[in-house]
Steps between C-alpha positions, in 0.01 A plus 500: 500500500863554413702201363796571717335483847145360493299548820418179700158384399299240690180331393269353748420132477189387326342436839549866588382712203624815643684777327851470329764633733802701395798631700707769313832573636576828314313813411520413129354150556217654704417739228508219240265299713246783522526579131431139418211501738358803321527343160313188623257715712590302818373604837796565741546443870831642656612310804791544748520282799129442486431662841218708362337291244163496699488898521202663342277343243590169333626540138243382270756358250866415497677363193843576609657539839827721495698411802748768599716282729775492206509879510698500834820682415663817681531743203704771691554634845633851565553514885612865478182604321276285728345317207491148373348354173375137498300280279151478640502125568760544775371406835496769760695291741782442251522878430539561866783253516673691216455842655612415862874492433474868395302581813190556299155343464148546359286581811207264412351217698200357319355186652584303173873594505595165685312311230724633232284801375668664211548873461293506185222314675513733800461806277234337292303427814597807687570284794664641800550418872503682824803719417270687247457745797846634473606417136184477293450221256729361218338736249652797684851349470479450121693771303502309168355184338520302184151386392398262222151567369249241374631539142849438595616868474769589768443836689748646730408762763702708743865475555787370711556792728264626770440838360404360150130395542366575148248237396427394862126518442509203263675286751240625765223381257636137523509533884215284622383412144527114574654452154225651302701754303803310408820344640740660747850406375750714681480747806729771603457557871605755774670319782550603866769477776477159673424561870752368749246356731119502577262429778125449547269596786257215575181648657172343617218653314167324549309725276527726213442823697793400726717418200424821323581715806827329558602533139412873501717546815799349332437706180488814693820416701864528400515121449461526115330154459537326163211260557193469730318178458194374705407128488183524707652445831846663491666804337842485358691823464823475305791744465864476395809705440851506668574296807497808726186652331302185547610447863384861559170432343446200723560715812274775371213263438485393855446861589190543283185399697326315234818303410648447850566137596501374147711186437803582289585261215828493307711269303347157419206563735408811303529338167297205610228716625467681168538178306203335687294811438574476130398141476180563681402786270564304188247225605489135405301281259131522580529860640373821337740796528387860438727825501334816569630861471312742717592774740652403827219653695265242356680211652262462807186511276644257243610253784164508657327456159711206410436324817133546479480396137710191553296386803179546306625267230668232714860603383804565710678821427839660603577866435851632443587866471783722399331733746675820419466466129135383481562165313304217643511124420207278584547118514183286497523140614258218551140504386408419149530682161165671531601650835838613357327666207238675716773627724714627203200687355385653833840594628605647166180718522599611844838609379353666192254727695807622700673610182729181466566223252550129550713248292418129521835337550396136568164319511353180602390257223151587389514871582534612143146368397340688794678829506684726270876552538451884486234736631357800339720660238704803609465834345821435311354192320439696160865611507620148569289353216644767269852414603436133470387566139813703426749236640319185442233562234407123448492442878747226497684574827329320785158549363234502782739591776318840563161384376243658488694832526682436183 
């Protein structure tokens, strides 16, 4: 590390023989840390706010934990170009505060945001929230990135204006990589106009078929919803824009048969409803949480399958769905580790035969010894292994996170 500005280093106490923790505050410090780790052949774990440490497989070895909380600076903001460059350890909520005075925002609402989720962590996990319907995930808003590879070399991709997207594929490679290819250090992002106001329709939807039909009605109408989320009993349909435009959408919704009579939420009530939903989707200690990507049309079948599987193994289950997108979150509660493991395996198989994939986001203690974190390897596994060998040939970045795929 540099003599002028050494990164903060913490050693765990003898009673807790965990990894050494280091918190760099500059790009140079972070590169120094990774170069030193390469020389010592240390296994690395990159952490932001710690909201996704349980995702995927458990790292088999961690010698050095690199905390990005010190990399939290606003590098530049060009309101006229609708771009912002930030260090990757900045929390999403903090960036929203900085953008708001210019009437701009990053249109993301991942469940982990209230817990301090960082931009680098959100990209590394490819985490997203209900607004993915209208805006896509964070990866689609990245137009440039600064990455530090396992050997400490610094790589810059893309640029600072929207039309310059050269090198975007490398940043895309890091999207959803769970820290297995290197460290995300800085991001240049495309921002959007901040809506003046929003509203949410709150509809009873006792089953998946009803929720799917109502969501389709909203999508095929002029409402232009930005989110459609079902919690097993109710469907929330969100839209926003100007004051006049939002008021017009509320009136229009009442004239659409499948949406007529919905309760309209706005202001604090609207934010509270979405906040409660995010908390439920995240789960609690003792829960197992699975995130599936499958087509929207498969929701009824997957809901039925989850209910049957959970009942057969004495486990409680809740299903949440971004209905119009086909992203579904299963939360398992109660029962024992064997029941959770059996549900994980069986429901993952149910998703797979319908062409989908499942990511394990949280698990009850004991599940790891009974079920694998990942299912069958995807067709892209050989390519992923080749990329891993290229960017991290000694397998020192989060080793085991994607085992047995690579």
